N, C-alpha and C positions, 0 to 999 in steps of 0.2 A: 299483269298488266304493265306496259311499258310507256314511257314518256319519251317523245322525240324532241330534242332541242333543235330549233330551227338555225342556230348559229353554226355555220359550217366551220368556224375556227375553234370551236370548242371540241376538245378530245372526248368529252362524254355526250356524244350525240344521242345515244340510246341508253336509257337507265331504267332498271326495274323499280316500279313504283309500289306495287303490292303483289304478293304472292298468295294465290287461293289455295287453301289447304283442303283438298279433297281426299275422301277415303282412298285407299290404294285400289287401283284399277278403275277409278271414276274419273270421267273425262267431262270438262265443260263443253257443252255443244252450242250454245247460243247465249246472247246477252242483249240487253236493251237499257238505255238510260231512262230512268224515271224523272229525274231532276238533275240539276247540275252536279250534285254530289252523291247520287244514289244510282245504283245499278242492280238490275235483276238478272240472274243467270240461271240457266238450266242445266241439267247434267244427265249423264248416261244411266244413272240409277233411278230416274224419275222424280227428281227433286227440284224445287225453285228455291233459290237463296237470294236474299237481299244484302248488298254491301252498302254500308253508309260510310263514305270516305271521311266525313267530318269526324266521326267517333272511332273510325277504323274497326267496325264490328261488322260480323256477318251474322244474319238471322235467317233461319229456316222459315219458309212461309207455309201457311195451313193449307197446302195443296200438294197432292201426291198422285203421280201417274204410275201405271203398272209396268211401264217399260221406259226407254230413253225419251226425254223430252227434246225433240228436234228443234223446236222453234219457241222463242218467248218474245212478245212485242208489247210495248206500253202504248196504249191509245190515250193521248192527253185530252181528247174531246170528252170522253166518257169516264176518264180516270180509271180504266180497268187495265189489267195485265192478261193478255191471252196466251195461253200455253197449249202447244199441240204436240203429240208424240206418236210413236210407233204403236200405241195401244189404240189408236183411232179416236181418241178423246181431245176435244177442244175444251178447255176450261177458261171461264172468264172469271177472273179473280179480282176482288175489290180490295186494295191495300188499306182503304180507310177503316174497314170493318174487320179485315183479316179472315174473310170468308169467300167461298166460291159463290159468285152471283148467278152463274149459269153453267150448264155442262151440256155440250153437244157430242153425241156419238156417231161416228162414221163406221162404215163396214170394212175398213182396212187401215194400213198404216198411212200416217200424214207425214209427208217428206217436207212440206214447206207451207208457210202462210204468211200473210200480212194483213194489216188492217187499214182502212181508209176512213177519212173524215167525212 
């Protein structure tokens, strides 16, 4: 993750803030902000991870897809994290209970999704 300095006179316009240490061959595919200092990310190995920038820690969430997780979206109205992937599954995850609140299965790969309020 990089920070862009808006000052054009500063020689360090772009600087790395944090590096995500994934397993070799694992790629971050999507991310969504939960709060000002928390970010949820999905990866090519079917995992969801939560980054807390206050404590600089990464936590695996109690949800796993069987294939790459293409999208992850936080809905602030219902306080759920929706994840979808090539396995055709949409998981609605409740970060307050660390459990899957609902699971929907589709007959094919899911390439993109979003939520509305």
